[in-house]
C-alpha positions as CSV (number, residue, x, y, z in Angstrom):
1,M,44.2,40.7,183.6
2,I,41.0,42.6,184.4
3,K,41.3,46.3,184.8
4,T,39.6,47.4,188.0
5,G,38.6,50.8,189.2
6,N,36.6,52.2,186.3
7,P,33.1,50.8,186.1
8,V,31.7,49.6,182.8
9,I,29.5,52.4,181.5
10,S,26.3,51.6,179.6
11,I,24.4,54.2,177.6
12,Y,20.9,53.9,176.3
13,T,18.9,56.4,174.3
14,E,15.4,57.7,174.9
15,M,13.3,59.7,172.4
16,T,12.1,63.1,173.6
17,P,8.9,64.9,172.6
18,N,11.2,67.0,170.4
19,P,12.2,65.1,167.2
20,E,15.4,67.1,166.9
21,T,16.7,66.0,170.3
22,M,17.7,62.7,171.7
23,K,18.4,61.8,175.3
24,F,21.5,59.7,176.1
25,V,21.2,58.2,179.6
26,A,24.2,56.8,181.4
27,N,24.4,54.3,184.3
28,K,26.6,56.9,186.1
29,L,25.9,60.3,187.5
30,L,27.4,63.0,185.2
31,Y,26.3,66.1,187.0
32,P,24.5,65.1,190.2
33,G,21.5,67.1,191.0
34,K,22.2,69.9,188.6
35,S,21.9,70.7,184.9
36,V,23.6,73.0,182.4
37,D,22.7,74.0,178.9
38,F,25.2,74.7,176.1
39,P,23.2,76.2,173.3
40,D,26.3,76.5,171.0
41,E,29.9,75.6,170.8
42,V,31.1,79.0,172.1
43,S,29.2,78.5,175.4
44,S,30.7,75.0,175.9
45,K,34.1,76.0,177.3
46,P,33.3,75.0,180.9
47,S,32.5,71.4,179.8
48,P,35.1,69.1,178.4
49,L,32.3,66.7,177.5
50,A,30.2,69.3,175.6
51,Q,33.3,70.6,173.8
52,Q,34.0,67.1,172.5
53,L,30.4,66.6,171.5
54,F,30.4,69.8,169.5
55,T,33.2,68.3,167.3
56,F,30.5,66.1,165.7
57,P,29.3,68.2,162.8
58,F,25.6,67.3,163.3
59,I,25.4,68.5,167.0
60,K,23.7,71.8,167.4
61,S,23.3,72.0,171.2
62,V,24.2,70.0,174.3
63,F,22.3,69.8,177.6
64,I,23.9,67.9,180.5
65,A,21.9,66.9,183.6
66,S,22.2,64.4,186.5
67,N,22.6,61.2,184.6
68,F,21.9,62.1,181.0
69,V,23.0,64.3,178.0
70,T,20.3,65.6,175.7
71,L,21.7,66.4,172.2
72,T,20.0,68.5,169.6
73,K,20.9,67.7,166.0
74,T,21.1,70.1,163.1
75,A,17.9,70.1,161.0
76,D,19.8,68.8,157.9
77,T,21.1,65.7,159.7
78,E,19.4,62.7,158.1
79,D,18.3,60.5,161.0
80,W,19.2,59.9,164.6
81,Q,19.5,56.2,164.0
82,D,22.5,56.9,161.7
83,V,24.5,58.7,164.4
84,I,23.4,57.1,167.7
85,P,26.0,54.2,167.7
86,T,28.8,56.7,167.2
87,I,27.7,59.0,170.0
88,K,27.0,56.1,172.4
89,Q,30.5,54.7,171.8
90,F,32.0,58.2,172.3
91,L,30.1,58.8,175.6
92,K,30.9,55.3,176.9
93,E,34.7,55.8,176.3
94,F,34.7,59.4,177.7
95,L,33.0,58.3,180.9
96,E,34.9,55.1,181.3
97,E,38.1,57.1,181.2
98,G,36.7,59.2,184.1
99,K,37.2,62.5,182.3
100,A,35.7,65.7,183.7
101,V,32.2,66.3,182.5
102,V,31.8,69.9,183.7
103,N,34.5,72.2,185.1
104,E,32.7,73.8,188.0
105,E,35.1,76.7,188.5
106,E,34.8,77.9,184.9
107,L,31.0,77.3,185.0
108,S,30.5,79.6,188.0
109,F,31.5,82.6,185.9
110,V,29.0,81.7,183.2
111,K,26.0,80.3,185.1
112,A,25.2,82.9,187.6
113,E,22.2,84.4,185.8
114,S,19.5,81.8,186.1
115,S,18.7,79.1,188.6
116,N,15.9,77.7,190.7
117,E,17.9,78.0,193.9
118,V,16.1,80.1,196.5
119,H,18.2,83.1,197.6
120,A,17.9,85.0,200.8
121,D,16.8,88.1,199.0
122,D,14.0,86.4,197.0
123,D,10.6,87.7,198.0
124,D,7.9,85.3,199.1
125,V,6.3,84.8,195.7
126,V,9.6,84.1,194.0
127,K,10.5,81.5,196.7
128,R,7.2,79.7,196.2
129,I,7.7,79.8,192.4
130,K,11.2,78.3,192.6
131,E,10.1,75.6,195.1
132,L,7.2,74.6,192.8
133,L,9.6,74.4,189.8
134,E,12.1,72.4,191.8
135,N,9.6,69.9,193.3
136,Y,7.0,69.5,190.7
137,V,8.2,70.7,187.3
138,K,11.8,69.6,187.3
139,P,11.3,65.8,187.7
140,A,8.7,65.8,184.9
141,V,10.7,67.8,182.3
142,E,13.9,65.9,183.2
143,M,12.1,62.7,182.1
144,D,11.8,64.3,178.7
145,G,15.4,65.3,178.6
146,G,15.0,69.0,179.4
147,A,15.0,71.6,182.1
148,I,13.1,74.7,183.0
149,Q,14.9,77.5,184.9
150,F,13.5,80.5,186.7
151,K,14.5,83.8,185.1
152,S,12.4,86.5,186.7
153,Y,9.0,87.4,188.2
154,E,7.3,90.8,187.8
155,D,3.8,92.0,188.2
156,G,2.2,88.5,188.1
157,R,4.3,87.4,185.1
158,V,6.8,84.5,185.5
159,N,9.7,84.3,183.0
160,L,11.1,80.8,182.5
161,M,14.0,79.6,180.4
162,L,13.6,76.3,178.5
163,Q,16.6,74.1,178.1
164,G,17.6,70.8,176.5
165,S,14.8,69.1,174.7
166,C,12.3,71.7,176.0
167,S,14.0,74.4,174.0
168,G,12.3,74.9,170.6
169,C,10.0,72.0,171.1
170,P,6.3,72.7,170.1
171,S,4.9,70.4,172.7
172,S,6.8,72.0,175.5
173,M,5.1,75.3,174.9
174,I,1.8,73.5,175.4
175,T,3.1,71.8,178.5
176,L,4.2,75.2,179.7
177,K,0.9,77.0,179.1
178,A,-1.5,74.2,180.0
179,G,0.5,72.4,182.7
180,I,2.9,74.7,184.4
181,E,0.9,78.0,184.1
182,G,-2.3,76.2,185.3
183,M,-0.5,74.7,188.3
184,M,1.2,77.9,189.3
185,K,-2.0,79.9,189.1
186,R,-3.7,77.4,191.4
187,M,-0.9,77.2,193.9
188,I,0.4,80.7,193.7
189,P,-2.5,83.1,193.3
190,E,-0.2,86.1,192.5
191,V,0.9,84.5,189.3
192,R,-1.2,85.6,186.3
193,E,0.8,84.2,183.4
194,V,3.9,82.2,182.6
195,V,6.1,82.9,179.6
196,A,9.1,81.2,178.2
197,E,12.3,82.5,176.8
198,A,14.3,80.0,174.7
199,E,18.1,80.4,175.2
């Protein structure tokens, strides 16, 4: 008898610009239209998926987005190729069983501090910065398995937070300075510089 109801999940991997991170892409939406970063096991409580991933000894941080998970391995782990089959199998089974990826209620307590959502009390410059991040920057960095969140804006200086594969990746700092800063200065004249905070 064929079990119906749960779709067959396939997972494939993509390299990211950061050699310590690997992107695991699913043929199913994990966290539609949103992303969340768990830099360590302590922060992973709102996500049953992240909690389980942290039980692998070589996982250092977990980043969950629309249809992928970006995992960062510990520096002393030999090679991604050795552990990829195990993780793919784990993700496939987890998703096929339809388990919760992120518990939204628990997350709402944790995640209030940074987001690209425009709020009613944002001033005009902040609104334009967030829109630019959402429409231009987000799609590009998601392809590389990461995310960039707005933190703050003050006196011409934009503070962003790098997540997923962007966090701690040398090439993302170049992207940030050359690409994002350049674009923001052109499109939002008030912006003088863009700086990044890793988690």
